[in-house]
N, C-alpha and C positions, 0 to 999 in steps of 0.2 A: 396518723392514728392517735395524735395527742389529744384529740377532742372526741374520742369514741363514746364517751358517756354523755355528750352534750345533746339536750333535747330542746334547744332553743326554738321557739315558735311552733312546736308540735302541739297538737290538740289531743288531749287525753280524756276519754269518756270512762267513768268509773261507776258501775252499777253496785248498789249496796255500799256507796262511798260516804255516807253521812255520819259514820262513827266508827270507832274501833280500828280494825285493820284497814278499812277503806279510807278513812281520814288520814291515817299515817302514810298510806301509799300516795294519796293526793298531795300531801305536803312535800313528800320526797320527790315526786315527779316535778312539782313546781320549782323546787330548789335547783333542779337540773334544767330548768328553762321552759317547761311545758305549761300551757294554759289548761285549765281544768273545768270539766263539766261533770257534776255529780248527779246521779239519779238514784232516788231511794223513796221508800214509802213516807218517811218522815225527814224532810229536807232541813227542818230546823236545827237538827243536831249537827249540821255541817257548818253553821255559822262561825263557831270559834276557829275552825281550820280555814274557812274562806277569808276571814280577816287576816290571818297569817300569810296566806297566799297572795292577797292583794298588796300586803305590805312589801312583798318581794318584787312587786311590779308586774305580776302575772294576773291574768283574768281568772276569776273563779265564779262560776254560775252553778245553779242547781235546778233540777226539774223533778217533780213528783212522778213516781212511776211504779206500777205493779209488774214485777219481772215475770209473772206467770201469764200475763195478758199480751197476746200478740199485738192488739191495737194499742195498748199502752206503751209497749216497747217501740212500735212504729212512731208514736207521737214523740217519744224521747229522742229518737234519731232525728226526726224532723226538727225538733227544737234546737238540737245541737248544730245541725247543718244550717238552719236559719241564722244562727248567731256566728258560727265559726267557719262555715262553708265546707268544712272537711273534718274527717275523723282519722287521725293517724294511729292512735293507740286505744285499744279497748281493754279494760280490766274488768273481769267478771268476778266481783267480790261478794255478791249477794248470796246468802246461804242461811240455812237453819237446821235444826234437828229436834227430836222429840224427847230424848232422854228415857225412853221406855224400853223395857226388855221385849224381845221379839214375841213371846207368848202372851204379853199384856197389851200389845200394840194394836189398836183398831186399824182396820184397813184404810179408813179415811185419813188417819193420822200418817200412816205410811205414804199415802198418796200426796198428802200436803207437802211432806218433805221432798218427795220426788219432783213435785211441780215446781218448787222453788229451786232446788239444787241442780237438777239436770234439765227439766223442761225449760226453766228460765234461762239457763246458760245456753241451751241450744237456740232458743228464740233470739236471744241477744246476739249470739255469734252469727246466726243466719241473717238477721236484719242489718247489722252493721257490716257483716261480710259482703253483703250485696253491694254496699256503697264502696267498700274497699276494692272489690273486683273491678268496679267501674274506674276507680283511681289507679288500678294496677299496682297497689302497694298497701301495706298495713301491718300492724302488729296486734295480736290478740294474746292476752295472758289470762288464763282461767285460774281460779283459786281452787285447788284440790286439797288433799290432806294425806298424811301417812296412812290414814284409815281407808284410803282408796287401794292401798296395797296389802295391809294387814288387817285381820279380824280383831275383835275386841270382846271383852266379857262385861262391858259396862253400858249396855243399852245403846248400842250403835248400829244395829242391823240396818236401819233405814239410812243412816248417815254414811256408813261404810259402802253400802251398795250404790248410793247416789254418787259418791266421790270416785268409785271405780268406774262408773259410767262417764264421769267427767274426763277421766284419764283417757278412756277409749275414744271419746268425742274429740279430745284434743289431738290425738295422733291421727285420727281419720281426717279431720279438717286440714291439718298440716299437709297431708298428702293431696287432698283434693284441690286445695287452693295454692299450692306451691307455684303453679304456672302463672298465677297473678301477682307474684311477689308478695304474698301474704305469709307471714310466719306466725305459727300458733304453738304456744307452749303453755305449761302450767307450773305453778309453784305449789309445793305440798309440805306445809308445816306440820309440826307436832302441835301440842296444846299451846295456844297463844293467850297470854293474860289479857282478857278484855271483860267488859261487863257481861257479855253474852255467856261466858263460862264462869261467872263469879262464884256459883255454887261449888265448883271444884276448888277454887282458891280459898274458900271459906272453910274447907275441910283439910286441916293440916295432914291428916293421915293419907288422904288421897294424893295430895301434892307430893308428899314424901315418897310414896310409892312410884309416882310417875317419874320424879327427878332421879330416882335410883336406876331407872331404866334408860336414862339419857346419858351418854358418855360425857357430854359437857357439863352435866350436873344440875341443869336448871331447865325450866320451861321457857318458851319463847316470850318475848315482848314484841309489840307491834313494830318497833324500830328495826327488829331483826329481819323483817321482810322487805325493807325499803331497798337495800342493796341488790338483792336478787331481782326485784322487779325492774330497777334501773338497768341492770345488766341485760335482761331479756327485752326491754323496750328500746334499747340503744343499738348503735352500730357495733358495739362490743360483742354482740351475739349474732352477727349478720349471717353466720353459717350454721345456725342452730334453730331447728324447728322440730315439732313433734315430740318434745322432751318433757318429762316430768322432773322438775328440780326439787329435790328434797331439802327443805330448810328445817332440820329436825335435831340439831345438836348431835348427830351421829346415831340417832335411834334406830334407823333402818339399816345401819351397819352391824348391828348386834345380831347374834343368833338366838 
């Protein structure tokens, strides 16, 4: 068991992996031995991380992909299999939100968030899962949020709902695919400092309010998610499936 975190030779496919959380996870997986395929709308943002990964002696490739399109996701999987022949680990990191209060949110905007966060996660899980079932093995890690468990007063009706659905999907696929030796889990962070949520970090009052609600006293940075992902992607968690791992500085432990 001394190599339980070793991912040498594993192939990791990361949706939404071209920046922020996805790039940090890609680099972390590569540091533990995995080769990386990143799929995103804008793959150019992945080049800095790709250079670091290749310097480690790992392969790093990318493919343009629309997570809401069944055909685009199928092309993503085909491109990955054409190059690597297998997919051992799927990380679903693609996501979005609207920042609008529920009474101001157009239905089309609600649907856009649902399409990316839950439709996209399902399409990706289904398409890659089909290949993993044939392999009789695989690891899937979805990106959820503490907002999948708790409500919010800050314009998160679409986001909270979509992440709650991701949690339910994670548990259900873990049950359905257990017989094929496929483990499905999710990580659920609190606010992570990325460009996507820059507006929060540009407002000291908002950040001060958030950090006072987190027992460890700070918001997350992307590096905080690497360890939990390595744990769930490796043999260290071989008896864990259908779980939502909160990476939240203790936020969900508070009443």
